[in-house]
N, C-alpha and C positions, 0 to 999 in steps of 0.2 A: 555555406555553413552546413555541416552534417546534421542530420536529424538526431534528436535526442530521444531517449527512452525513459518513460515514466511508468513505474509499477505501483499501483494502489492495492495494498494487501490488507484484508481484514485479518485481525489476529486469529490465532488458533483457538480451539475450544477451551473455554474457561470453566472453572468450578462455579457453582451457584453462589450468589452473593453472601448469604449467611450473615454472620456478625461482623465480617471484615469490612464491609462497604464495597461499593463498586470499584473504586480505584485500586483496591488491594487484592482483588480476586486473582488467584494464581491459575495457571493452566491446569487442566485435568490431565489424566494419563493419556487419554485420546488426543488432547491438544498437544502434548509433548511429541507424540508420534507424528501428528499433522505438521508441526513446525519443522521437524527434520525432513519430512517428505517434501514439503513445499520448497525448502531450501535446495534440495536436489533438483526438483523440477525447474526452479528459477535459474539455477546454475546452467542447466542444459538449454533452456529456452532463451534466456537473456544474457547470461555470462556475468562477468564481474560488475559490481555496482560501485559507482563513484561515491554516492552519498545516500545514507539511509536517514530518514526523518521519522522518529519513533515517538508515539504517544507516551506520555508519562505514566500511564497505568501499568501495573505489574504484569498483566497478561500480555501486553504488547512488548514490554522489555524482555520478558521471557521468550516470546516468539522470536524476537530479534536475535537473542543469544543463541537459541537452538538452531535457527535456520542459518546463522552465521558459521556453524560448524560445517556446513555443506556449500555455502555461497560466499565467495570473496566479496567483502565490502571494504572500501578504502577508508571511509570515515562515516561517523554517525553523530546525530544530534537527538537528544531527548527533548521534546517540546510539549509543553502544556496545551498549546493551541490545538494540537491534533486531538488531544483528549476532550477538551471542553468546547471546541469549535465545530463549525460546519464546513461545507464545501468552499465557501468564499474565504474562510480562514486558511484552509489548505492552499487554495489558489494564491493567496497573499504570500504564504511561506515559499511557495514554488517560484513566484516572481522575484524573490530575493536571493535565489540560488545564483552562485557565481557563474559567469558565462562559460568558463572552461569545463564545467561539470557536464558530462555527457549522459549519465544515467542516474536517476533518482528512484529510490524505493521509499514509499510512505507506508508505515505500518500503523493502522488506526482501527476505527470502529464503524459499525453500521448505525445509522444510514449514511454516514459521512463518506465512506470510501466509494460506495456505489453512486451516491449523489454527486461526488466530484467527477467520477468517470462519465456520468450522464451529462453533467455541465460542460465538460471539455470535449466530448465526442462530437465530431463534425458531421455525423449522419444520423438519421432516425431510422435505423435498420434493425435487424433481429438482435444484434448485440446491444443496441440501445434499449430495446424492449426488455432484454434479460436484466440489464443493470438497473432499469427503472423499478424492478420488483425486488431488488436487493441481492446481495451475494452471501453465500454460506461462509462459515468460519474457514480460515486458511485458504480462501479464494483470492486470486489476484487478477486485476484488470491491467492489461498491458497496452500502453498507448505510445504512439510515435508522435513526437512534437517536432514539427518541421522548421522551427525558428528558435530564437533565444528564449530563455526562461522569463526574462523581463517582459517579453511581448505576449506571454501566454494569457489567453482570455477564453471566454465562452466559445465553444465550438472551434477551439484553436488546436486541437490534437485529434488523432485518429485512433480509436479503440480497435486493436487488431485481434485481441484474443482475451477470453476469460479463462484463466487457468484454475481448475478445481482440484482439490486435494486428491491424491492418488491412494491414500490409505483408507 
């Protein structure tokens, strides 16, 4: 079985909460630039994505829409669990991914994205140290999953790179 690719992406920079509430915060001007830039970076670094799992918050759906202008994504799901849940909830979603899916992009929030990367990474190296402190907006943790999604568990993937926004 070929290795699978998992990308855990923190949404791009959002506006302050204000009167809208957290779930309805849109991207800022900087965030819109970041989303396009990270789409270009992911297209180069990872290539087409089979499935994107996107938090239900406005800032994540906007990040997905803008990065999708640069990155080919075959299908996507908007999931409340990514907005409201933690690393174990993301892990449960990933375990339910169809076996034929080779690459998954999860667009979510902190500390869940870095926490999921830390949970899944099979080493306690410099990259683990970096994700344990959190990741900035529009940053992506790229992991290789050597087995099927259903078998994914703690320390069951290898974090190969943290991609930071180029803008």
